[in-house]
Every structure is written in C-alpha cells, then in structure tokens.
C-alpha positions as CSV (number, residue, x, y, z in Angstrom):
1,M,107.0,70.3,69.2
2,V,107.8,69.5,72.5
3,K,109.7,66.1,73.8
4,L,108.3,64.5,76.9
5,A,109.6,62.1,78.9
6,I,108.2,59.8,82.0
7,L,109.7,59.6,85.2
8,G,108.7,56.5,86.9
9,A,106.5,53.4,84.8
10,G,103.5,52.9,87.7
11,R,99.9,53.3,87.2
12,I,99.3,57.3,86.3
13,A,102.5,57.1,84.0
14,R,100.5,54.7,82.0
15,A,97.6,56.6,82.5
16,M,99.9,59.3,80.7
17,A,101.0,57.2,78.0
18,D,98.3,55.8,77.1
19,T,97.0,59.8,76.9
20,L,99.8,60.7,74.9
21,R,99.4,57.6,72.1
22,Q,95.9,58.6,71.9
23,M,96.8,62.1,70.8
24,G,99.6,61.2,68.4
25,Q,96.8,58.7,66.7
26,A,94.8,61.5,66.4
27,G,97.6,63.9,64.7
28,D,97.9,65.8,67.0
29,R,102.0,66.4,67.4
30,R,102.5,68.8,69.9
31,V,104.2,66.7,72.0
32,E,105.9,63.5,71.7
33,L,106.3,60.6,74.4
34,Y,110.2,60.8,73.8
35,A,111.4,58.2,76.3
36,V,110.7,56.7,80.0
37,A,112.8,55.2,82.7
38,A,112.1,53.6,85.9
39,R,114.8,51.9,88.4
40,D,114.3,48.8,86.8
41,G,115.6,48.3,83.3
42,A,113.4,45.6,82.4
43,R,110.1,47.4,83.8
44,A,111.1,50.3,82.0
45,E,112.1,48.4,78.3
46,A,108.7,46.6,78.5
47,F,106.6,50.1,78.8
48,A,108.8,51.3,76.2
49,R,107.4,48.6,73.9
50,E,103.7,48.3,75.0
51,Y,103.4,52.3,74.5
52,G,106.0,52.7,71.4
53,I,108.4,55.1,73.2
54,A,111.9,55.4,71.6
55,K,114.2,55.2,74.7
56,A,113.8,53.2,77.8
57,Y,116.2,53.8,81.0
58,G,116.6,52.1,83.4
59,S,118.0,55.3,85.7
60,Y,116.9,58.5,86.2
61,E,119.9,60.5,85.8
62,E,120.4,58.7,82.3
63,M,116.9,60.0,81.1
64,L,117.6,63.2,82.4
65,S,121.1,63.5,81.0
66,D,119.5,62.8,77.3
67,P,119.8,66.3,75.7
68,E,116.8,65.4,73.7
69,V,114.3,65.6,76.7
70,Q,113.0,68.9,77.2
71,L,109.9,68.1,79.8
72,V,109.7,65.6,82.3
73,Y,106.2,64.1,83.9
74,I,107.1,62.7,87.4
75,A,105.0,59.7,88.1
76,T,106.6,58.2,91.3
77,P,104.9,58.7,94.6
78,H,104.4,62.0,96.2
79,S,106.8,61.2,99.0
80,H,109.8,61.2,95.8
81,H,108.4,64.1,94.2
82,Y,110.6,66.7,96.0
83,A,114.4,65.3,95.1
84,H,112.8,63.9,91.8
85,G,111.7,67.3,90.8
86,M,115.0,68.7,92.0
87,L,116.5,66.0,90.1
88,C,114.9,67.1,87.0
89,V,116.0,71.1,87.5
90,E,119.1,70.3,88.1
91,H,119.5,68.9,84.6
92,G,117.9,71.3,83.2
93,K,114.7,69.8,82.4
94,H,111.2,71.5,82.6
95,V,108.5,69.1,85.2
96,L,105.2,68.8,85.3
97,C,104.9,66.8,88.3
98,E,101.8,64.5,89.6
99,K,99.7,65.8,92.6
100,A,100.0,66.2,95.5
101,F,103.0,68.5,94.2
102,T,105.4,67.5,97.3
103,V,105.0,66.0,100.9
104,N,104.3,69.9,102.6
105,A,104.4,73.6,101.5
106,R,108.0,73.5,102.1
107,Q,109.5,71.6,99.8
108,A,106.9,73.0,97.0
109,E,108.6,76.6,97.6
110,R,112.0,75.5,97.4
111,L,111.2,73.0,94.2
112,L,109.3,75.8,92.5
113,Q,111.9,78.7,93.2
114,A,114.9,76.3,91.9
115,G,112.5,76.2,88.7
116,R,112.0,79.8,88.9
117,E,115.8,80.6,89.2
118,R,116.6,78.6,86.5
119,G,114.1,79.7,83.5
120,L,112.1,76.5,84.0
121,L,108.6,75.9,84.1
122,V,107.7,73.7,86.7
123,T,104.1,73.0,87.4
124,E,101.5,70.5,89.1
125,A,99.7,68.1,87.1
126,I,96.2,68.1,88.6
127,W,94.3,67.7,86.0
128,N,91.0,69.6,87.2
129,R,92.8,72.4,87.1
130,Y,93.4,72.3,83.2
131,Q,90.3,71.2,82.0
132,P,87.7,73.1,80.1
133,M,84.6,72.3,82.6
134,S,86.9,74.0,85.9
135,R,86.4,77.2,83.7
136,M,82.6,76.0,82.9
137,I,81.8,75.9,86.5
138,R,83.0,79.2,87.9
139,E,81.4,80.8,84.7
140,A,78.0,79.0,85.5
141,V,78.9,80.0,89.8
142,A,79.2,82.9,88.6
143,S,76.3,83.8,86.2
144,G,73.8,84.4,89.0
145,I,71.7,81.3,87.6
146,I,71.5,79.4,91.5
147,G,71.2,82.9,93.0
148,E,74.5,83.4,95.8
149,P,76.7,81.0,95.9
150,R,76.8,80.1,99.7
151,M,78.0,75.9,100.4
152,I,79.6,73.6,98.9
153,V,79.5,69.9,99.6
154,A,82.2,67.3,98.1
155,N,83.6,64.1,97.9
156,L,86.0,62.2,96.6
157,C,86.4,58.3,97.9
158,C,88.8,55.3,96.0
159,P,89.2,51.9,97.6
160,T,92.8,52.2,97.4
161,T,94.6,50.3,100.9
162,Q,95.2,47.5,98.1
163,K,98.0,49.9,97.4
164,A,101.1,49.6,99.5
165,R,101.7,53.2,99.2
166,I,98.8,54.0,100.7
167,L,99.0,52.9,103.7
168,D,102.6,53.6,104.5
169,P,103.7,56.6,106.4
170,A,107.2,56.5,104.9
171,L,105.7,57.1,101.0
172,A,103.5,60.0,102.7
173,G,100.6,57.6,102.6
174,G,96.9,58.4,103.3
175,A,93.6,59.8,101.9
176,L,94.4,63.6,102.0
177,L,97.5,63.8,99.8
178,D,95.8,60.9,97.4
179,V,92.0,62.0,97.1
180,G,91.4,64.5,99.6
181,V,93.6,67.4,97.2
182,Y,91.1,67.1,94.9
183,A,88.5,67.6,97.2
184,L,90.4,70.8,98.4
185,N,90.9,72.0,94.6
186,F,87.6,71.9,94.0
187,A,86.3,74.0,96.7
188,E,88.7,76.7,96.2
189,M,88.7,76.4,92.5
190,V,85.3,77.9,93.0
191,F,85.2,79.6,96.0
192,G,89.1,81.0,96.4
193,W,91.2,80.7,99.5
194,A,89.4,79.6,102.6
195,D,89.8,81.9,105.5
196,G,89.7,78.9,108.2
197,V,89.8,75.0,108.3
198,Q,88.7,72.4,110.7
199,A,89.7,68.4,109.9
200,S,89.0,65.3,111.4
201,C,90.0,61.9,110.4
202,V,89.9,58.1,111.2
203,W,93.4,56.1,111.4
204,S,94.6,53.1,109.8
205,D,96.4,50.6,112.1
206,T,99.7,52.0,110.0
207,G,99.7,55.4,111.1
208,V,97.9,57.5,108.5
209,D,94.7,58.7,107.4
210,L,92.2,56.6,105.9
211,A,89.0,59.1,105.7
212,D,88.7,62.9,105.9
213,S,86.3,65.4,107.1
214,I,87.5,68.7,106.2
215,T,85.4,71.9,106.5
216,L,86.3,75.3,105.2
217,T,84.9,78.6,106.1
218,W,85.1,81.7,104.8
219,K,84.7,85.2,106.6
220,D,81.4,86.0,104.8
221,G,79.5,83.1,106.1
222,R,80.1,81.0,103.0
223,V,81.2,76.9,104.0
224,A,82.6,74.1,102.3
225,M,82.5,70.6,103.8
226,L,84.7,67.9,102.1
227,Q,84.7,64.2,102.4
228,A,88.3,62.2,101.3
229,S,88.2,58.5,102.0
230,A,91.0,55.8,100.7
231,E,88.7,52.7,101.7
232,V,85.1,53.3,100.1
233,V,83.4,54.3,96.7
234,S,81.7,57.4,96.7
235,D,79.2,59.1,94.0
236,R,82.5,62.0,93.8
237,S,80.2,64.4,93.3
238,G,80.6,68.1,93.4
239,S,77.4,70.7,94.6
240,V,77.6,74.6,94.6
241,C,74.7,75.3,96.7
242,G,73.5,79.1,96.0
243,T,70.3,81.4,97.3
244,H,67.9,80.1,94.0
245,G,69.2,77.1,93.5
246,Y,72.7,74.8,93.0
247,L,74.5,72.7,90.7
248,V,75.8,69.3,90.6
249,V,79.3,68.1,89.0
250,E,79.5,64.7,88.3
251,N,82.7,63.6,88.9
252,L,84.6,66.2,90.6
253,N,88.5,64.9,90.1
254,N,87.4,64.6,86.0
255,P,84.4,66.7,85.5
256,Q,82.0,65.0,82.7
257,V,78.6,66.9,83.3
258,L,77.1,69.9,84.9
259,R,73.4,70.0,86.5
260,I,71.8,72.9,87.5
261,Y,68.9,72.8,89.1
262,N,66.3,75.7,90.5
263,E,64.5,75.8,93.6
264,E,61.9,73.4,92.9
265,H,65.0,70.6,92.5
266,Q,63.9,70.7,88.6
267,L,66.8,70.2,85.7
268,V,67.3,73.6,84.3
269,E,70.2,72.6,82.4
270,E,72.7,70.4,82.0
271,R,76.4,70.6,80.3
272,H,78.6,68.3,79.6
273,C,82.8,68.3,79.0
274,P,83.9,68.8,75.6
275,P,85.1,65.5,73.8
276,Q,88.6,64.1,75.4
277,F,90.8,61.2,75.3
278,T,91.3,61.1,78.9
279,G,91.7,64.4,80.5
280,Y,95.2,64.2,81.0
281,E,96.0,66.0,77.7
282,Y,95.1,69.8,78.6
283,E,97.7,69.9,81.6
284,V,100.4,68.3,79.1
285,L,99.1,70.9,75.9
286,E,99.2,73.9,78.7
287,A,102.6,72.6,79.4
288,A,104.1,72.4,76.0
289,S,102.5,76.1,75.3
290,C,104.2,77.7,78.2
291,I,107.6,76.5,77.6
292,E,107.2,77.2,73.7
293,Q,106.4,81.0,75.4
294,G,109.7,80.8,77.5
295,L,107.1,80.7,81.2
296,T,108.0,79.5,84.5
297,Q,104.4,78.4,85.7
298,C,100.8,77.6,83.9
299,P,98.3,80.0,84.1
300,S,95.4,77.0,85.1
301,M,97.8,76.1,87.9
302,P,100.2,79.3,88.6
303,H,102.5,78.4,92.0
304,R,101.4,80.5,94.3
305,E,98.2,77.8,94.0
306,T,100.1,75.0,94.5
307,V,101.7,76.5,97.7
308,H,98.8,77.7,98.7
309,I,97.3,74.2,98.6
310,M,100.2,72.4,100.6
311,E,100.1,75.0,103.1
312,L,96.5,73.9,103.7
313,M,97.2,70.4,103.6
314,D,100.3,71.0,106.1
315,H,97.6,72.7,108.3
316,I,95.1,70.0,108.1
317,R,98.1,67.9,108.9
318,A,98.9,69.8,112.4
319,Q,95.8,69.6,113.8
320,W,95.9,65.9,113.3
321,G,99.0,65.4,114.7
322,L,100.4,63.8,111.3
323,H,104.1,64.0,110.4
324,Y,105.7,61.8,107.8
325,P,108.8,59.8,108.5
326,N,111.9,61.6,107.3
327,E,109.9,64.6,106.1
328,E,112.8,67.1,107.1
329,A,115.4,64.7,105.8
330,S,114.7,64.7,102.3
331,E,115.0,68.6,102.5
332,P,118.1,70.4,102.0
333,S,119.1,72.3,105.3
C-alpha cells in the first residue's frame, strides 16, 4: 500500500479525496489517503474530518517531514507547481502533480530531472492520458474503421472566470494552461507530435487569454483545430475525421462514450467508458504501481510528453506575447 498525501485543499484536492474515499469503500487498498496539508491549519483539519484522513497539517513542510508520506498529490494552482514539486523532491517524496505540470518547459525539465536524480517518481496528473478510453480511442483510429485519419476537431470550454486564479496573471491564469492543455493532449495523443502550430486568443482585461483558437499541422497534411475558453460552456467533444467516416468522443477531458460513424453519417458502433469511480483513480493507481516497481516516470505520461506539451504551450504563448509575472523568478538560476 502506498500512503498518499494531498498538498492543497481546494476543489481539485476534493475531487482526488473523494476518489480515494470511494476506492477505499470499494475495498481497493492499494493507495491510502493518509494526510492533507494547507497553509491554513483549520482548513486542513476540516478537510481531514470530511474525508476521514488520519493526518492534517497547517504547513506543507511539516507534512513533507512526515516519514509515513510516500506520494504527494500536488493540488495547488499551476503557478506554484514547480516550487511545490521541488519541495516534495527535496524531502524525498514521489510526486503526482496536477496539470498544467508547471508554468513553462524549463521548469518542467528541471523538476523532472531533480526527481530522476533522486530516484523518485515525478509525473503529471493529466487524467485523460491514464484512462482506458485513451487507449480505446487510439485503437479505433488505428483499426482503419474510419479510413485514413486526417483531421481532428476538438473543444473544451468551461465558464471559470468566477475563480480569481483564472484571471490572475500572477497565478498563470487564462484558458490555455487550464483547459487548452486538455485539447492539446487529446490531439497529440491521437496524431502524435505536431510539426507546426498557429494560435490566436481573446484577452481578458487583466492580461490573460480568455478564449483560444489553436491549429496544429503535420507535414503529411493532417490538421487539428482546437478551441478552449474560460468564458463559455461547450459540448467538450473531440472528433477524429477520416476518409471513410469519423468518430466522436464525448467529453474529451474525461471521455465517456466513443461513437463511430460511416460516410453516410450513420452510427455504426458505440463504445463506452469502463465503469469508474471518478476517472482520477487511473493516474493514482499507475503512480502507485510505478513506485512499487522503482520507476521514475509513468508509461501513460512519460517525461518527454510532459516537457513537449509545455514546450508547445510556451510556443503558443510566445505567439501571443503572453508572459506571466515572476515566471523566471520562481526558478533557480
């Protein structure tokens, strides 16, 4: 059994705690939710009571000094992921870090390298990479059932501007690192690394991207057209279009159903997501398995993939001229 601690006590931390509670109630004891830490000790204690967690800490450093903690799930804003990830590694803890993994590729490379040097697992918790549906989608595309796949059209839009961090440049706010990262992962999970990218965005008054339009291209003529927004609701669908049909994925960041259509737009097959607790369990179980095997990265999201996605988002931000305050100040010289 791997003892997991949650660093942070916000919304995404609650989703992970609920997942682990459901796993425990179902008799899955491979991972134990052992501790939680928040900067506010009372908040950590309330969180621990709600989810039946043994230990609550009002300091991240105090929790990381607990020798019982093995794996830390980082659930703070992505502006803090690098610093918190390095803190975990310095304390000898394995890391499962929420997306976006860091603010930029430079931070990602340094954090991953630090983990490898210490023999620690450090991996990005981008859940759609770990879920069984990701394999099912790739297998359907590779089977030839839609002919030669040539185009992807995907979107992920969630109205989240009521959250202060989304509009705050100092917290690396905006749509790209919050929801655009899912669309990029979906496209490259299916087609592999793109050869070119062009992107545009709509700006907020605070200077972050509110809505993004991204086009990825491949030298062989394939293309992906992606949309992401922090202002509106969308159907969150992802479509892969081929020469003899197309497939549509319902909810590309937590795929539930895969529908395959022929040239006459007739539904020819429907494949459903296997039963799950929340969808977060797959990343936790793979991380735990990798720790037990002594691995420093997860097969579902290798380090090179994490760095590449961060590089891609760096390139997109460079096209926009979007630079977060103190982006370099948070890194070692």
